[in-house]
C-alpha positions in Angstrom: -30.1 -25.0 -6.5 -30.4 -28.7 -6.3 -28.9 -30.8 -3.5 -26.2 -32.0 -6.0 -25.0 -28.4 -6.5 -26.5 -28.0 -9.9 -28.4 -24.8 -10.7 -31.7 -25.4 -12.4 -32.0 -24.1 -16.0 -34.2 -21.0 -15.3 -33.3 -19.3 -18.5 -32.1 -16.4 -16.4 -28.3 -16.3 -16.4 -28.3 -13.3 -14.0 -30.0 -15.3 -11.3 -27.4 -18.0 -11.6 -24.6 -15.6 -11.3 -26.1 -13.9 -8.3 -26.6 -17.4 -6.6 -22.9 -18.3 -7.4 -21.8 -14.9 -6.0 -23.8 -15.4 -2.8 -22.4 -18.9 -2.3 -18.9 -17.5 -2.7 -19.6 -14.7 -0.2 -20.9 -17.3 2.3 -17.9 -19.5 1.8 -15.5 -16.5 2.3 -17.4 -15.4 5.4 -17.2 -18.9 6.8 -13.4 -18.8 6.3 -13.4 -15.2 7.7 -12.0 -13.8 4.5 -13.1 -10.7 2.7 -14.1 -10.7 -1.0 -11.7 -8.1 -2.4 -10.4 -7.3 -5.9 -6.9 -6.0 -6.3 -6.8 -2.3 -7.1 -4.5 -2.9 -10.0 -3.2 -5.8 -12.0 -0.5 -6.5 -9.5 -1.6 -9.1 -6.9 -0.7 -8.7 -3.2 1.7 -11.7 -3.6 3.5 -9.9 -6.4 3.7 -6.7 -4.4 5.4 -8.7 -1.6 8.0 -10.1 -4.0 8.7 -6.6 -5.4 9.7 -4.9 -2.1 13.4 -4.1 -1.9 15.2 -6.0 0.9 17.3 -4.1 3.5 19.2 -5.8 6.3 19.2 -4.3 9.8 22.9 -3.4 9.3 22.0 -1.4 6.1 19.2 0.3 8.1 21.7 1.1 10.8 23.7 3.2 8.4 20.8 5.7 8.1 20.6 7.0 11.7 21.0 10.8 11.3 18.8 13.9 11.0 19.7 14.1 7.3 19.2 10.4 6.5 16.7 8.7 8.8 15.4 5.2 8.3 13.4 3.2 10.8 12.0 -0.3 10.9 8.4 -0.8 11.9 6.9 -4.3 11.9 9.6 -5.6 9.6 9.1 -2.9 7.0 11.7 -0.3 6.3 10.7 3.4 6.1 12.7 6.5 5.1 11.2 9.1 7.4 13.8 11.8 6.7 11.2 14.1 5.1 8.7 13.4 7.9 10.8 14.4 10.8 9.5 17.9 11.0 5.9 16.8 10.6 5.9 14.3 13.5 3.5 15.6 16.1 5.6 14.2 18.9 8.7 16.0 17.7 11.9 15.2 15.8 13.6 13.6 18.8 10.9 10.9 19.2 11.8 9.5 15.7 15.5 10.1 15.9 15.7 8.0 19.0 14.9 5.0 16.7 16.8 6.2 13.7 18.6 3.2 12.1 16.8 0.8 14.4 13.5 -1.0 15.0 10.9 1.2 16.6 7.9 -1.2 16.5 7.4 -1.3 20.2 7.4 2.5 20.5 5.0 2.7 17.6 2.3 0.6 19.2 -0.8 2.5 20.0 -0.6 4.9 17.1 -3.9 5.7 15.2 -5.0 3.9 12.1 -4.3 7.2 10.2 -0.7 7.1 11.4 -0.4 3.5 10.3 -1.9 4.3 6.9 0.3 7.3 6.4 3.4 5.0 6.7 2.9 3.8 3.1 4.2 7.2 1.9 7.6 6.5 3.4 7.9 2.7 3.0 11.0 1.8 1.0 11.4 -2.0 1.6 11.4 -4.7 4.2 13.8 -6.8 6.2 15.1 -10.1 4.9 13.0 -13.1 6.1 15.7 -14.3 8.6 15.7 -10.9 10.4 11.9 -10.5 10.6 10.1 -10.6 13.9 6.5 -9.8 13.0 6.0 -11.1 9.5 7.7 -14.5 9.3 6.4 -17.1 6.9 4.2 -19.7 8.5 3.4 -17.7 11.6 0.0 -16.4 12.6 -0.5 -12.8 11.2 -1.9 -10.2 13.6 -4.7 -8.0 12.3 -3.2 -4.9 13.8 -0.1 -4.9 11.6 0.0 -2.3 8.8 -0.4 -3.9 5.4 
């Protein structure tokens, strides 16, 4: 590559592509970003827009053994089917039924965090969020 950013004509397009990819990787590392490709045609931004919105008052209506929703890190989960599977017992989850259990959830394993996706049904409206508010620094330890 020349100092002006041009790639010399080597007649080998594969080398030029590799150089461009390496430069992109270096730039992403500098910005501390990962080079990822979405798993499907829906981008992360589109997935964020598609999540149903539930207010805290709506979540509060689901606070029983037969209908148990909880809020963790501004996301809403229907954990009714999970109650009997929770290693800490049903009571641990029912204590936070219809409420935010984020503080109690801290310290759970990555596997526990990843398993939440099965039960995610939506998120809180922007004005009721604590952990995922627009323009604020995002913590790396929040579940996606």
